[in-house]
C-alpha positions in Angstrom: -40.8 -81.2 -89.7 -44.3 -82.5 -89.8 -46.6 -82.9 -86.8 -46.0 -86.6 -86.6 -42.2 -86.1 -86.4 -42.6 -83.5 -83.8 -44.8 -85.8 -81.8 -42.2 -88.6 -81.9 -39.4 -86.3 -80.9 -41.4 -84.9 -78.1 -42.1 -88.4 -76.9 -38.4 -89.3 -76.9 -37.6 -86.1 -75.0 -40.3 -87.0 -72.4 -39.0 -90.5 -72.0 -35.4 -89.3 -71.5 -36.6 -86.7 -69.0 -38.5 -89.4 -67.1 -35.6 -92.0 -67.2 -32.7 -89.7 -66.5 -33.1 -89.6 -62.7 -33.0 -93.4 -62.8 -29.9 -93.6 -65.0 -27.9 -90.4 -64.4 -26.3 -89.8 -61.0 -26.3 -86.7 -58.9 -23.4 -85.5 -56.6 -26.0 -83.8 -54.5 -28.0 -87.0 -54.1 -24.9 -88.8 -53.0 -24.0 -86.1 -50.5 -27.6 -86.1 -49.1 -27.6 -89.9 -48.6 -24.2 -89.8 -47.0 -25.2 -87.0 -44.7 -28.4 -89.0 -43.7 -26.1 -91.9 -42.9 -23.9 -89.7 -40.7 -26.9 -88.3 -38.8 -28.3 -91.8 -38.2 -24.9 -93.0 -37.0 -24.7 -90.1 -34.5 -28.1 -91.2 -33.2 -26.8 -94.8 -32.9 -29.3 -96.1 -35.5 -26.6 -98.3 -37.1 -28.7 -100.5 -39.4 -30.5 -97.5 -40.8 -27.2 -95.8 -41.3 -25.8 -98.9 -43.2 -28.8 -98.7 -45.5 -28.1 -95.0 -46.3 -24.4 -95.5 -46.8 -25.0 -98.4 -49.2 -27.6 -96.3 -51.1 -25.0 -93.5 -51.3 -22.4 -96.0 -52.7 -25.0 -97.1 -55.3 -25.9 -93.6 -56.2 -22.2 -92.6 -56.5 -21.7 -95.3 -59.2 -24.3 -93.8 -61.6 -23.2 -91.9 -64.6 -22.7 -88.2 -63.8 -22.3 -88.6 -60.1 -19.0 -86.7 -59.3 -18.0 -87.6 -55.8 -14.4 -86.1 -55.8 -15.8 -83.1 -54.0 -16.8 -85.4 -51.1 -13.8 -87.7 -51.0 -11.0 -88.9 -53.4 -12.3 -92.5 -52.9 -15.9 -92.1 -51.8 -16.7 -95.8 -52.0 -13.8 -96.6 -49.6 -15.0 -93.9 -47.2 -18.6 -95.1 -47.2 -17.5 -98.8 -46.9 -15.4 -97.8 -43.9 -18.5 -96.2 -42.3 -20.5 -99.3 -43.0 -17.9 -101.5 -41.4 -17.8 -99.1 -38.4 -21.6 -99.5 -38.1 -21.3 -103.3 -38.0 -18.6 -103.0 -35.3 -21.0 -100.8 -33.2 -23.8 -103.4 -33.8 -21.4 -106.1 -32.7 -20.7 -104.2 -29.5 -24.3 -103.3 -28.6 -25.9 -106.6 -29.6 -23.0 -108.9 -28.6 -23.3 -110.6 -31.9 -20.2 -112.0 -33.6 -21.8 -112.1 -37.1 -21.7 -108.3 -37.2 -17.9 -108.4 -36.6 -17.6 -110.9 -39.4 -19.5 -108.7 -41.8 -17.3 -105.7 -40.8 -14.0 -107.6 -41.3 -15.1 -108.8 -44.7 -15.8 -105.3 -45.8 -12.5 -104.0 -44.4 -10.5 -106.6 -46.2 -12.3 -106.1 -49.5 -12.0 -102.3 -49.3 -8.3 -102.4 -48.3 -7.6 -104.3 -51.6 -9.5 -101.8 -53.6 -8.3 -98.4 -52.3 -5.1 -96.6 -52.8 -5.9 -93.6 -50.5 -3.4 -93.6 -47.6 -5.9 -92.1 -45.1 -8.5 -94.9 -45.9 -5.9 -97.6 -45.7 -4.8 -96.2 -42.3 -8.4 -96.1 -40.9 -9.3 -99.5 -42.3 -6.1 -101.2 -40.9 -6.7 -99.8 -37.5 -10.4 -100.9 -37.5 -9.3 -104.4 -38.6 -6.9 -104.5 -35.6 -9.7 -103.3 -33.3 -12.1 -106.0 -34.5 -9.5 -108.7 -33.9 -9.0 -107.3 -30.4 -12.7 -107.1 -29.6 -13.3 -110.6 -30.8 -10.5 -111.8 -28.6 -8.2 -112.9 -31.4 -5.4 -111.4 -29.4 -2.3 -112.7 -31.2 -3.6 -111.6 -34.5 -4.6 -108.3 -33.1 -1.2 -107.7 -31.6 0.4 -108.4 -35.0 -2.0 -106.1 -36.7 -1.6 -103.3 -34.2 2.2 -103.7 -34.5 2.0 -103.5 -38.3 -0.2 -100.4 -37.9 2.4 -98.6 -35.7 5.1 -99.5 -38.2 3.4 -98.3 -41.4 1.4 -95.4 -40.0 3.8 -93.9 -37.4 2.3 -90.4 -37.7 -1.3 -91.6 -37.1 -3.3 -90.2 -34.3 -4.2 -93.7 -33.4 -0.7 -94.9 -32.7 -1.1 -94.2 -28.9 -4.1 -96.4 -28.7 -2.4 -99.1 -30.8 0.6 -99.1 -28.4 -1.7 -99.4 -25.4 -3.4 -102.4 -27.0 0.0 -103.9 -27.9 1.0 -103.5 -24.2 -2.2 -105.0 -22.7 -2.1 -107.9 -25.1 1.5 -108.8 -24.4 0.8 -108.3 -20.7 -1.9 -110.9 -20.9 0.2 -113.2 -23.1 3.1 -113.0 -20.5 5.5 -111.1 -22.7 6.6 -108.5 -20.2 9.4 -107.0 -22.2 7.2 -106.2 -25.2 4.5 -104.9 -22.9 6.8 -102.6 -21.0 8.3 -101.3 -24.2 4.9 -100.4 -25.6 3.7 -98.7 -22.4 6.9 -96.8 -22.0 6.7 -95.5 -25.6 3.3 -94.0 -24.8 4.8 -92.2 -21.8 8.0 -91.1 -23.6 6.7 -90.2 -27.0 3.2 -88.9 -26.1 3.6 -86.9 -22.9 0.1 -85.4 -23.2 -1.6 -88.6 -24.3 -5.0 -89.5 -23.0 -3.6 -93.0 -22.6 -0.7 -92.0 -20.4 -2.5 -92.8 -17.1 -3.4 -96.2 -18.5 0.2 -96.9 -19.4 1.3 -95.8 -15.9 -1.3 -98.0 -14.4 -0.2 -101.1 -16.3 3.6 -100.7 -15.9 3.7 -101.6 -12.2 1.5 -104.6 -12.8 3.8 -105.9 -15.5 6.9 -105.3 -13.4 5.3 -107.2 -10.5 4.2 -110.1 -12.8 7.7 -110.2 -14.4 9.4 -110.5 -11.0 6.8 -112.7 -9.3 8.5 -115.6 -7.4 7.4 -118.4 -5.1 8.9 -116.4 -2.2 5.6 -114.5 -1.6 2.8 -116.5 -3.2 0.2 -115.4 -0.6 1.0 -111.7 -0.6 -1.6 -109.2 -1.7 -1.0 -107.3 -5.0 -0.1 -104.1 -3.2 2.3 -105.9 -0.9 3.9 -107.7 -3.9 4.2 -104.3 -5.7 6.0 -102.8 -2.7 8.4 -105.7 -2.3 9.2 -105.6 -6.0 9.7 -101.8 -5.8 12.2 -102.2 -3.0 14.1 -104.9 -4.9 14.4 -102.5 -7.9 15.5 -99.7 -5.6 18.2 -101.9 -4.1 19.3 -102.8 -7.6 19.6 -99.1 -8.5 16.8 -99.5 -11.1 15.3 -96.2 -10.0 12.9 -95.7 -12.9 11.2 -99.1 -12.4 11.1 -98.5 -8.6 9.6 -95.1 -9.1 6.9 -96.5 -11.4 6.0 -99.2 -8.8 5.9 -96.7 -5.9 3.7 -94.4 -8.0 1.5 -97.3 -8.9 0.8 -97.9 -5.2 -0.2 -94.3 -4.7 -2.6 -94.2 -7.6 -4.0 -97.7 -7.4 -4.1 -98.2 -3.6 -4.5 -94.7 -2.1 -6.0 -96.2 1.1 -3.4 -98.9 1.6 -1.0 -99.0 4.6 1.8 -99.0 2.0 1.2 -95.5 0.9 3.5 -94.0 3.5 6.3 -96.4 2.4 5.7 -95.5 -1.2 6.1 -91.8 -0.5 9.3 -92.6 1.4 10.7 -94.7 -1.5 10.0 -91.9 -4.0 11.6 -89.5 -1.5 14.7 -91.7 -1.4 15.0 -91.7 -5.2 14.8 -87.9 -5.4 17.1 -87.5 -2.4 20.0 -89.5 -3.8 19.5 -87.8 -7.2 20.0 -84.5 -5.6 16.5 -83.1 -6.0 16.0 -82.3 -2.3 12.9 -80.1 -2.7 10.8 -82.9 -4.2 12.5 -85.4 -1.8 11.3 -83.3 1.2 7.7 -83.1 -0.2 7.6 -86.9 -0.4 9.1 -87.4 3.1 6.5 -84.9 4.4 3.7 -86.9 2.7 5.1 -90.1 4.1 5.1 -88.6 7.7 1.5 -87.4 7.4 0.3 -90.8 6.1 2.0 -92.8 8.9 0.8 -93.4 12.5 4.0 -95.1 13.6 5.9 -92.7 15.9 9.2 -94.4 15.4 8.9 -94.2 11.6 7.8 -90.6 11.8 11.0 -89.8 13.7 13.1 -91.6 11.1 11.3 -89.8 8.3 11.8 -86.5 10.1 15.5 -87.2 10.2 15.6 -87.8 6.5 13.5 -84.7 5.9 15.9 -82.5 7.9 19.0 -84.0 6.2 17.8 -82.8 2.9 18.5 -79.3 4.1 21.9 -80.1 5.6 23.0 -82.4 2.7 25.9 -83.6 4.9 28.8 -85.6 3.5 28.0 -89.2 4.5 30.6 -91.1 6.6 33.1 -93.1 4.6 31.6 -96.5 5.4 28.2 -95.3 3.9 29.8 -94.0 0.7 29.3 -96.3 -2.3 29.6 -96.0 -6.0 26.2 -97.5 -6.4 24.5 -94.6 -4.6 26.6 -92.1 -6.5 25.7 -93.8 -9.8 22.0 -94.0 -9.0 22.1 -90.3 -8.4 23.6 -89.7 -11.9 21.0 -92.1 -13.5 18.1 -90.1 -12.0 19.6 -86.8 -13.0 20.5 -88.0 -16.6 17.0 -89.5 -17.1 15.2 -86.4 -15.9 17.4 -84.1 -18.0 16.7 -86.3 -21.1 13.0 -86.2 -20.5 13.2 -82.5 -20.3 15.0 -82.5 -23.6 18.1 -80.9 -22.0 20.3 -83.2 -24.1 23.6 -81.2 -23.8 23.4 -81.6 -20.0 22.2 -85.2 -20.0 24.8 -86.6 -22.4 28.0 -86.0 -20.3 26.2 -87.7 -17.3 25.5 -90.8 -19.3 29.1 -90.8 -20.6 30.4 -90.6 -17.0 28.2 -93.5 -16.0 29.4 -95.6 -18.9 33.0 -95.2 -17.5 32.1 -96.1 -13.9 32.0 -99.3 -12.0 28.4 -100.4 -12.7 26.7 -103.6 -14.1 27.1 -104.4 -17.8 23.4 -103.7 -18.6 23.7 -100.3 -17.0 26.8 -99.5 -19.1 24.9 -100.5 -22.3 22.0 -98.3 -21.2 24.3 -95.4 -20.5 26.2 -95.7 -23.8 23.0 -95.9 -25.8 21.3 -92.9 -24.3 24.6 -91.0 -24.1 25.0 -91.5 -27.9 21.4 -90.5 -28.5 21.6 -87.3 -26.4 24.9 -86.2 -28.0 23.2 -86.8 -31.4 20.2 -84.7 -30.4 22.6 -82.0 -29.2 24.4 -82.1 -32.6 27.7 -83.3 -31.0 28.1 -86.0 -33.7 31.7 -87.1 -33.0 30.8 -87.7 -29.3 27.7 -89.6 -30.4 29.7 -91.7 -32.7 32.2 -92.5 -30.0 29.7 -93.8 -27.5 27.5 -95.7 -30.0 30.6 -97.4 -31.7 31.8 -98.4 -28.3 28.5 -100.1 -27.5 28.6 -102.0 -30.8 32.2 -103.0 -30.3 32.1 -104.0 -26.7 28.6 -105.4 -26.3 27.9 -107.0 -29.7 25.5 -109.5 -28.3 23.3 -107.0 -26.5 19.6 -106.8 -27.5 20.2 -103.0 -27.9 22.7 -103.5 -30.8 20.1 -103.2 -33.6 18.8 -99.9 -32.2 22.3 -98.7 -31.8 23.2 -99.4 -35.4 20.2 -97.3 -36.4 21.2 -94.5 -34.1 24.7 -94.6 -35.4 23.6 -94.5 -39.0 21.3 -91.6 -38.2 24.1 -89.8 -36.5 26.3 -90.1 -39.6 23.4 -89.1 -41.8 22.7 -85.9 -39.8 26.5 -85.2 -39.6 27.0 -85.5 -43.3 24.2 -83.1 -44.1 25.4 -80.6 -41.5 29.0 -80.8 -42.6 28.4 -79.6 -46.2 27.1 -83.0 -47.4 30.4 -84.6 -46.5 30.8 -87.6 -48.9 33.2 -89.5 -46.5 30.6 -89.4 -43.8 27.8 -90.6 -46.2 30.1 -93.6 -46.9 30.0 -94.3 -43.1 26.2 -94.4 -43.3 26.5 -97.1 -46.0 29.1 -99.1 -44.0 27.1 -98.9 -40.8 23.9 -100.1 -42.5 25.7 -102.9 -44.2 27.1 -104.1 -40.9 23.6 -103.9 -39.4 22.1 -106.0 -42.2 24.8 -108.6 -41.8 24.1 -108.7 -38.1 20.4 -108.9 -38.7 20.8 -111.8 -41.2 22.3 -113.9 -38.3 19.3 -113.4 -36.1 16.5 -115.8 -36.6 13.8 -113.8 -35.0 13.8 -110.0 -34.8 10.4 -108.3 -34.5 11.6 -104.8 -35.1 11.7 -104.8 -38.9 10.8 -101.1 -38.8 14.4 -100.2 -37.8 15.8 -102.3 -40.6 13.5 -100.6 -43.1 14.5 -97.2 -41.8 18.2 -98.0 -42.0 17.8 -99.1 -45.6 16.1 -95.8 -46.4 19.1 -94.0 -44.8 21.5 -96.0 -46.9 19.5 -95.3 -50.1 19.6 -91.6 -49.3 23.4 -91.8 -48.7 23.9 -93.7 -52.0 22.1 -90.9 -53.8 24.6 -88.4 -52.5 27.8 -90.3 -53.5 28.9 -90.3 -57.2 30.4 -93.7 -58.3 34.1 -93.1 -59.1 34.9 -93.6 -62.7 38.4 -93.1 -64.1 37.5 -93.7 -67.7 34.9 -91.0 -67.9 32.2 -93.5 -68.6 28.6 -92.7 -67.7 28.0 -93.2 -63.9 25.4 -95.9 -63.3 22.3 -94.6 -61.6 21.0 -96.2 -58.4 18.2 -97.8 -60.4 20.7 -99.3 -62.8 22.8 -100.7 -60.0 19.6 -102.1 -58.4 18.7 -103.9 -61.6 22.2 -105.2 -62.1 22.0 -106.9 -58.6 18.5 -108.1 -59.4 19.5 -109.8 -62.7 22.4 -111.5 -60.9 20.1 -112.6 -58.2 17.8 -114.2 -60.7 20.7 -116.1 -62.3 21.7 -117.5 -58.8 18.0 -118.3 -58.2 17.8 -120.3 -61.4 20.9 -122.3 -60.4 19.4 -122.9 -56.8 22.3 -121.0 -55.3 20.0 -119.6 -52.7 22.5 -117.9 -50.3 24.2 -116.0 -53.2 20.8 -115.0 -54.5 19.8 -113.7 -51.0 22.9 -111.5 -50.9 22.1 -109.9 -54.3 18.4 -109.4 -53.4 19.5 -107.7 -50.1 21.7 -105.4 -52.2 18.7 -104.4 -54.2 16.8 -103.5 -51.1 19.8 -101.5 -49.7 19.4 -99.3 -52.8 15.6 -99.4 -53.0 13.9 -100.5 -49.7 10.5 -100.5 -51.5 11.5 -103.0 -54.3 8.6 -105.4 -54.0 10.0 -108.0 -56.5 13.1 -108.5 -54.3 10.9 -109.2 -51.2 8.8 -111.6 -53.2 11.8 -113.5 -54.5 13.3 -113.7 -51.0 10.0 -115.2 -49.8 10.3 -117.8 -52.6 13.9 -118.6 -51.5 13.0 -119.0 -47.8 10.1 -121.3 -48.8 12.6 -123.5 -50.7 14.9 -123.4 -47.6 11.8 -124.4 -45.5 12.1 -121.3 -43.4 8.4 -120.6 -43.8 8.0 -117.9 -41.1 10.9 -115.9 -42.5 9.3 -116.3 -46.0 6.0 -114.9 -44.6 7.9 -111.9 -43.1 9.5 -111.1 -46.4 6.3 -111.5 -48.4 4.4 -109.3 -46.0 6.9 -106.6 -46.6 5.9 -106.7 -50.3 2.2 -106.6 -49.5 2.6 -103.7 -47.1 4.2 -101.8 -50.0 1.6 -102.9 -52.6 -1.4 -104.7 -51.3 -2.4 -105.7 -54.9 0.7 -107.8 -55.5 -1.1 -111.1 -56.2 2.1 -113.2 -56.4 3.1 -112.3 -52.9 -0.4 -113.3 -51.6 -0.1 -116.6 -53.5 3.4 -117.4 -52.1 2.2 -116.6 -48.5 -0.5 -119.1 -49.1 2.1 -121.7 -50.1 4.1 -120.9 -46.9 1.0 -121.3 -44.7 0.2 -124.6 -46.5 3.6 -126.0 -45.7 3.1 -124.9 -42.1 -0.2 -126.8 -42.0 -2.2 -123.5 -41.4 -4.8 -124.4 -44.0 -7.3 -121.7 -43.2 -4.7 -119.0 -43.5 -3.5 -120.5 -46.8 -7.0 -120.4 -48.1 -7.4 -116.7 -47.0 -4.2 -115.9 -48.8 -5.3 -117.7 -52.0 -8.6 -115.9 -51.9 -6.8 -112.5 -51.5 -4.8 -113.3 -54.7 -8.1 -114.2 -56.5 -9.7 -110.9 -55.3 -7.0 -109.1 -57.2 -7.1 -111.4 -60.3 -10.1 -113.8 -60.4 -8.4 -115.7 -63.3 -5.1 -116.3 -61.4 -4.9 -120.1 -62.1 -2.2 -120.9 -59.5 -4.2 -119.3 -56.7 -7.3 -121.2 -57.9 -5.4 -124.5 -57.7 -4.0 -123.7 -54.3 -7.5 -122.8 -52.9 -9.2 -125.8 -54.5 -6.5 -128.1 -53.1 -7.5 -127.3 -49.5 -10.4 -129.2 -48.2 -13.2 -127.3 -46.4 
């Protein structure tokens, strides 16, 4: 090679050497930029951190930058951190525009990532943004969705607290109490437990507020409500109210009465040691000599435990004692001891709601104790005798779960697996008659139990023909549903699509077609529920986003319709139907 050729070659090599840092990426450069962003975030320099995270994203997209060692989806991770910075800026500067930027990034990133951990973090951050910007109804829906689809997340406790506080403010006491009680029951060591215990008395007071005492102070109202609950043998609610007085109003004149009330609850439940401690606290916090004498009498009687005179005996006192014992044993996970007490209560002379309560928890405790036939007996009785109770859907789930556990324990008993299927079918039929049921999580879990049971049962075949697989059965029902849909036989199509979901609860096409049917039937809210199920399973399902847009359009919720159309176009910019829908809505 002559000197001229060598010179040209050397020049080319030099140019490549100079340009390669500009063209080729470096994993180390990405890591350094990301680490710089983390350091700035820790020092609350959020705008500077955003700049570093964005530079890291840009560097990660260069040829040769391998970011798998940092994260399976580095772009999603860095975008999450950018959104988090904007949320912090929104908080510190009280500027809504930062929240708007954050939520835009969250939505975009959710559509683009398939990493479960990132979807979880982004969904929770979305809910937090809605909450912080006072879009409470949307926040409640998003937190509820989060709890449903990420039940093992470390953020579930906080989500439940937010669901409780929002529903408390929105005057939905039942939902609020359920959320707060879940924190206490399911997360006994939670940092949010004290917050839940703080709110429960306030919700109970608000729920029972009447015009009889409009000028009472909050602590006085709390005490009156507690006594009403105590007289109605609702010991748990009474205990929570008395405890609320002690923690929230420790200097109040009602403290002595609260200790006495707690003492009475433990006394009639047979826990005399704790009853005495509370009576003693009540005496020490009272200056009324007459009350002190009465409290001393109660204190002393906990040692004597005399048989009360006949005219003081009552079934309600006896039953209240059993309730407290049963509930305490259940919370201590002594299910074998708690279950017979609940069963005894269910056969006693108590109000209907208390019988329902006893049957449900009795069935649950027998299930936990692996006494499946006893669990079946109590749960089936609840379904049979109290079919209109709000607890029926939960009972169906517990019954199906009992059969599922029983079948596996009993050598994969096929006849019991069939009971799983029958129970879930009954539940689905029951659910279809209910216009509004917010606990779709239970229905989804029941469908999963049925799908598992179907997998364990061979289809009988007398002619030795190949046994259809669950997937073949699903497609058979799906094809039949489409025939009905083409003929506008909507109810028959719904039945077939539901059969598909019984076999495969994650069959997104069935959910989408159910949404189409309910739009045709003008049941737009139901359509949105079904279509959201499809999106929760596959957020990139553009047809589901488009159909939700149609449903919102029919409801007159034009901004939501436009958002849904834009979501479909983010997935497929050439999706003509979504373009037409978006363009048809005036700004």
